[in-house]
C-alpha positions as CSV (number, residue, x, y, z in Angstrom):
1,M,-40.3,-10.1,24.4
2,E,-43.3,-12.3,24.1
3,Q,-42.2,-14.3,27.2
4,V,-41.6,-11.2,29.3
5,G,-45.0,-9.8,28.2
6,A,-46.7,-13.1,29.2
7,I,-44.9,-13.0,32.6
8,L,-46.0,-9.4,33.3
9,E,-49.6,-10.3,32.1
10,A,-49.7,-13.3,34.5
11,A,-48.5,-11.3,37.5
12,D,-50.9,-9.7,40.0
13,D,-50.9,-6.0,40.5
14,A,-48.8,-6.2,43.6
15,F,-46.0,-8.3,42.0
16,E,-45.9,-6.9,38.5
17,P,-43.9,-3.8,39.5
18,F,-41.3,-6.1,41.1
19,L,-40.9,-8.1,37.9
20,A,-40.9,-4.9,35.9
21,L,-37.9,-3.5,37.9
22,C,-36.0,-6.7,37.0
23,A,-37.0,-6.6,33.3
24,F,-36.8,-2.9,32.6
25,A,-34.2,-1.6,35.1
26,G,-32.0,-4.7,35.4
27,L,-32.2,-5.0,39.2
28,R,-31.1,-8.2,40.9
29,L,-33.6,-9.9,43.2
30,G,-32.1,-8.6,46.4
31,E,-31.8,-5.0,45.0
32,A,-35.5,-5.0,43.8
33,A,-36.6,-6.3,47.2
34,A,-34.7,-3.5,49.0
35,V,-36.1,-0.6,47.0
36,Q,-37.6,2.1,49.3
37,V,-40.2,4.6,48.0
38,G,-37.7,7.4,48.6
39,D,-35.2,5.8,46.2
40,I,-37.3,6.7,43.3
41,D,-37.1,10.3,41.8
42,F,-40.3,10.4,39.8
43,L,-39.6,13.8,38.3
44,R,-36.2,12.9,37.0
45,K,-37.2,9.3,36.2
46,R,-34.4,7.6,38.0
47,L,-33.9,5.1,40.8
48,Q,-31.0,5.1,43.3
49,V,-29.9,1.5,44.0
50,S,-28.1,1.7,47.3
51,R,-29.0,-1.5,49.2
52,Q,-30.0,-5.2,48.9
53,V,-31.8,-7.7,50.9
54,Q,-29.6,-10.7,51.8
55,R,-30.9,-13.9,53.4
56,T,-29.3,-14.8,56.7
57,T,-28.7,-18.2,58.3
58,K,-31.5,-17.6,60.7
59,A,-34.7,-19.2,59.4
60,G,-36.6,-16.6,57.4
61,G,-34.1,-14.0,58.4
62,I,-33.0,-11.1,56.2
63,E,-30.3,-8.5,56.4
64,I,-30.1,-5.1,54.6
65,R,-26.6,-4.4,53.2
66,P,-25.0,-2.5,50.3
67,P,-25.4,-4.1,46.9
68,K,-22.8,-6.7,46.1
69,Y,-19.6,-5.7,44.3
70,N,-20.0,-2.0,45.3
71,S,-22.7,-1.7,42.7
72,E,-24.5,1.3,44.1
73,R,-25.8,3.2,41.1
74,T,-28.5,5.4,39.5
75,V,-30.7,3.7,37.0
76,H,-32.6,5.8,34.5
77,L,-36.2,4.6,34.2
78,A,-38.5,4.4,31.2
79,N,-41.7,6.5,31.4
80,D,-44.0,3.5,31.6
81,L,-42.0,2.0,34.4
82,V,-42.2,5.3,36.4
83,L,-46.0,5.3,36.0
84,L,-46.3,1.7,37.1
85,L,-44.1,2.4,40.2
86,A,-46.0,5.6,41.0
87,K,-49.3,3.7,41.0
88,H,-47.7,1.0,43.2
89,C,-46.3,3.6,45.6
90,E,-49.7,4.9,46.4
91,R,-50.1,2.0,48.9
92,R,-46.6,2.1,50.4
93,D,-44.8,4.0,53.1
94,L,-41.2,2.8,53.4
95,W,-40.5,-0.4,51.4
96,L,-41.7,-0.5,47.8
97,F,-42.4,-4.2,48.3
98,E,-43.4,-5.6,51.7
99,G,-42.8,-9.0,53.2
100,E,-43.6,-10.2,56.7
101,N,-43.7,-7.8,59.7
102,G,-43.1,-4.7,57.7
103,N,-39.8,-5.9,56.3
104,P,-38.9,-6.2,52.6
105,P,-39.7,-9.6,51.0
106,H,-37.6,-12.6,51.7
107,Q,-35.8,-14.2,48.8
108,N,-37.7,-17.5,49.2
109,T,-41.0,-15.7,49.0
110,V,-40.0,-13.8,45.9
111,G,-38.7,-17.1,44.3
112,Y,-42.0,-18.8,45.1
113,R,-44.1,-16.0,43.6
114,T,-41.9,-15.8,40.6
115,R,-42.2,-19.6,39.9
116,R,-46.0,-19.3,40.2
117,V,-46.2,-16.4,37.8
118,F,-43.9,-18.1,35.2
119,Q,-46.1,-21.2,35.4
120,R,-49.2,-19.2,34.8
121,A,-47.5,-17.5,31.9
122,N,-46.5,-20.9,30.6
123,V,-42.8,-19.7,30.4
124,T,-40.2,-22.4,31.1
125,G,-36.4,-22.3,31.1
126,L,-36.2,-18.8,32.6
127,T,-35.5,-17.5,36.1
128,L,-36.0,-14.1,37.7
129,H,-32.4,-13.3,36.8
130,S,-33.2,-13.9,33.2
131,L,-35.2,-10.7,33.3
132,R,-31.9,-8.9,34.2
133,H,-30.3,-10.5,31.1
134,F,-33.3,-9.4,29.0
135,Y,-32.7,-5.8,30.1
136,A,-28.9,-6.0,29.3
137,S,-29.6,-7.5,25.9
138,A,-32.1,-4.8,25.1
139,L,-29.6,-2.0,26.0
140,I,-27.1,-3.6,23.7
141,A,-29.6,-4.1,20.9
142,A,-30.5,-0.4,21.2
143,G,-26.8,0.5,20.6
144,C,-25.6,1.3,24.2
145,D,-21.9,1.0,24.7
146,V,-20.1,-1.3,27.2
147,V,-19.7,1.4,29.9
148,T,-23.4,2.4,29.7
149,V,-24.5,-1.2,30.1
150,Q,-21.9,-1.8,32.9
151,R,-23.1,1.2,34.9
152,S,-26.8,0.3,34.4
153,L,-26.2,-3.2,35.7
154,G,-23.9,-2.2,38.5
155,H,-21.0,-4.4,37.3
156,G,-17.7,-3.6,38.9
157,S,-15.8,-3.4,35.6
158,A,-16.4,-3.4,31.9
159,S,-14.6,-6.7,31.7
160,T,-17.4,-8.3,33.8
161,T,-20.0,-6.9,31.3
162,L,-18.0,-8.1,28.3
163,S,-17.4,-11.6,29.7
164,T,-21.2,-12.0,30.0
165,Y,-22.5,-10.1,27.0
166,A,-19.7,-9.6,24.4
167,H,-21.4,-12.0,22.0
168,L,-24.4,-9.6,21.8
169,W,-22.6,-6.6,20.5
170,P,-22.4,-6.3,16.8
171,S,-19.1,-7.2,15.3
172,A,-17.1,-5.0,13.0
173,E,-18.4,-7.1,10.1
174,D,-22.0,-6.5,11.2
175,R,-21.4,-2.7,11.4
176,T,-19.7,-2.7,8.0
177,R,-22.5,-4.6,6.4
178,K,-25.1,-2.4,8.0
179,A,-23.3,0.8,6.8
180,A,-23.0,-0.6,3.3
181,E,-26.7,-1.5,3.3
182,G,-27.6,2.0,4.4
183,L,-25.4,3.5,1.7
184,M,-26.8,1.3,-1.0
185,S,-30.4,2.1,0.1
186,A,-29.6,5.8,0.1
187,V,-28.2,5.6,-3.5
188,R,-31.3,3.7,-4.7
189,D,-33.6,6.2,-3.0
190,Q,-31.8,9.1,-4.6
191,T,-31.9,7.4,-8.1
192,A,-35.6,6.6,-7.7
193,S,-36.5,10.2,-6.7
194,A,-34.4,11.6,-9.6
195,G,-36.0,9.3,-12.2
């Protein structure tokens, strides 16, 4: 959390929302680059992920296509992220983030800006995709089940989610230990209040 906080703090106002979409909505680089203002439902606090920016073989070229692995999805957004995006949208018409000639940003441009922000934040060993993993890890730590995490990330199957993140879900032993700790604490609290 400290590293993500430092990254967001080091980003300028125009790039912070991009990084926030990756860290708090789990978007891939190409998905974040392809968000249009109309994809965000501010009242319902959700984002429709329906396209991605893909680099082409032509120098500096981009192509807009559906997200990989048929991962179109609705992402439910945190209140603070909605507010950040709403403020950012005040200056946008079509694309939430703009690159050259009114197009969405190119992957190389995003990569360059990300590396500069990470350097300013003094964060090493992470990439933009690490922010997606941060989001997935946070969902798991908050108790979200496999299917919820799968849908939020746009994975094609639960097995994809499990092959990447299974080690983060609490084991049966962890859950048993936590339940026993809660039971013991409740008994102690009851004894203390009775005495």
